[in-house]
N, C-alpha and C positions, 0 to 999 in steps of 0.2 A: 869814159869819166861818167859821162852824162847819166847814162843808164847806173853804173854803180850810185850817184847820189841819189837816186827816185830809188833803188832800191832801201838804202839808208834809212829812206825816209819815208816808203810803206812802213818797215820791220816798227820805225819805232811808231805809226800809229798804230800798227795792229798791239804796240803791248802795251800802250793807253787806252786801246777800246778794250781789253782784257779786262785790267784796273773796269775802269769804269760800269763794265759789266758784270763781274765779281763783286762792285760796292750797292750796285740796285738790286742784284739777288738777294745779299746778304740785310740789305735795305726791308724787301720785300717779303723774307724771310721772319723777320723780325717783326712787322707788320702786320703779318700776316695772321699763319699759325701759331706763331708765339702768343701772342694775342689771343686767340681764341681758347686755342688750349691753356692760358691762363685765367679766366673766365670760365672755361670749365672745372677750373681745378680746383677756381674758388667756389664754385653753384656743388658739387659732391662733398664737398668740407663742410657746409653749412648746414649746423645744427646738424646733435648728435644723431649714430643711426637707436632707433628701435632695440630697445634695450630685451624683448623680449623678440629678438630675431640677430643669436650668431651667426647666420650665411648672411643676412645683409650688412652686418658689420665689416665680416670677412670682404666681402664683396666692395662694398665702399673703401673698404684701406687699399683692398687693392688696383682699385679704379685708382688710386689716390697718388697709389705709390707708382705706378707709369705712367700717367703724366706728369709726374713730376721728373722721371728719367728722360720723362721724349724732351721737354722743356730746356734739361739740362743741356740733352744732346742738340736738340735745333738751334741753341745758347751760344755755343762752341762751334758749330756750322758758319753761325753768321759772324761769331765774334774773328771768327778764321777769316772771313771773306771780303772786308769789313773795311781799308785801311785808315790808320790814323789819320790825321793831317799831316804830312810829310814836307808842305812849298815850305813851310819857314825855319826849319827844322837842317842844320851841320850834319857832314857825314856820318862823323859819330853817333852824334842826338837821333838819328833814326837805326842805327844800330840795339842802339841803350836802350832804346824807344821798343823794338822787337824784344831786346828782352824781357824789360819788365811787364810786356804783356801776356809775355811764359808764363813769366814768375806767377803773376797774379791768377790765370788760368788754374793752373795748375800744384799751384803751394809749392814749389820745386824752389831750388837756389841755383842760378847758374855764376858761376865763374866766368870774369872778364877780363879781356887783355885788350883794350879799344887803341890805337897806338892816332896817334893825332894825324888825319887822314884827310885828300883833299877835298874841295867843291865837284861835287857831282849834280848830273844837272838831273830833275824829277824824277825821271823814267830812269836812269840808272840805276835812282838811290832806291827806288818802287823794287828794283830787280836784290839788293842789297838785302831789304827786309827782308823778302823774301825766302831770301836763301838763309837768316840765321832762322825764320821763324819755322820753314818743312825742317829743316835742318834740329833745333832743337824740339820738335814735334816727335819725331823718328826715336830721338838720345827716350822723349819719355815714354813713348808706349812700348819700344822694345828695347829699353833698359831701366823701366823704371826711372828715366830722370839722376841715374848713379855720376855725379862726379861730371855733370854737366859743366861745357868751356867754352867759351866763343872767343875769341883772339881774330886779331884783324891789322894788318898792314898793309902800308906801303910802300910804292916805287917811283921812281920818276914816269913809269911807263904801267904800271899796274896797279891793282887793289887785290889785296888775297886774303879774304874769310877763312877761317877751319872751325867747323866745330864740332867738338868730341864730345864721348860720354865714355866712362868706366865699364858699360857691358858687353857679353857675347852674344855676340850675334853676324848671322852670315851675310855674305852680302844680298843671296838670294832675298832673304826676307825683310832686307831694308829697301831694295828696290820692289818691292811687290809692290801693286795699285790698294791705295789707301779706302779704306769707304768709308771716313769719319770729314768729311767734305776737306780732308787735306789736299794740298798739288799731289804730295806724289814724287817721288823722287825723277820717276822717267820727265813727269812734265814741269821738275824745275831746270833739270839737267836740258829740255829746251828755253826754256825762260834763259838759261844761262847761257848758251849757245849765240841766239838769237843776239844780244849784245856780245859776240866774238868771243866770249872767253869760254873755261872747259869747268866742266864739275868732275869729282873726283871722291869715288868711296873707296874706302879699305876698312877692312875687319882685321884688328889686332889682338895680340891677346890680353893686353890693357883697354880693349875697347874696340872702338868704329870711329872713323874721323870723316865728317867733309868734308873736303877742300875744292875752294874756287878762287879762279882767279882772273879779272877778269879788265884787260884795257883800257886806261883812261883816257886818254887822247882822240884815238878813233869815235867812240860815244858824244863825248862834249865837241868834238867837230858836228858828228852827224847832226846834236839835240839844235846847234846853234844856224847852221843850217837851212832847218824843220821850222826854229821860231822866225828866222827871218825870211820862209816865203809866207809863213804866216799871215806878216806884219805886211808884206807887199800886198797879200792876198785883200787884205781889210782896207789896204787904203785904196 
C-alpha cells in the first residue's frame, strides 16, 4: 500500500513538472526568438525599397513574408505550450477555456455539450484541458475544423470527454507525430494513462472521434494525499 501511494505521488509530481517545463519553454519562445524576429521584421519593413531596384523590393518582400510566417508559427507553438490560469476555474470552465482558445487561434467554431462536472484537482483539470486542446488541434489539421464538437459528461466514478469532427481521416494519420508543437495523440495517450484513464481514437464514415475516460476518485485521493504530504513537509 505504501509503495502504491509513493507511485501515485511520483506520478502527480511528474505531471506537474511536465506542465511547468512546457510553460517555461513557451515563455522562453515568446521572450526570445519571437521578440527578436519581431524587431527584425520591423527593421526590414522600415522605409520603402529603392524604386530603381525591383530585385531589392522582391527580396525585401520575401524576407518580410518569411519572417511573418515564422512569427505566426512560433506564436502558435508558444500559445499551445502555455496553459491559461486554471486554478480558479471549475471543471466545466476548464474545458470551455480550451475550446475558446482553439476558436480564437483557428477562427473556427466548436459545438459544445458540456454537462455539469464534478470538481477535480488541478493536475486532472490540466489533463482534461490538454485532451480537448490536442483533439481539436487534430480535428483542425486533419479535417479542416469541419463539424468540430466537444461532449463532456460524468457519472459517480468517471469523467468522459468525446471530441469529434466531420472529416474523414485514417487512424494512422491521426496518431502520427506532430511537427507543429502539439502534444500528439501518442503523448496524449500517455498523459491519460498516467491518470489511470483510457483514450480511444476511432475513424468512422461520419468523422473521427477521440474519447477519453478518466476515473475521478482515484486521482482526487492521490492529489489530497500529495497536498497533505507537502503541508507536513512545510510545517
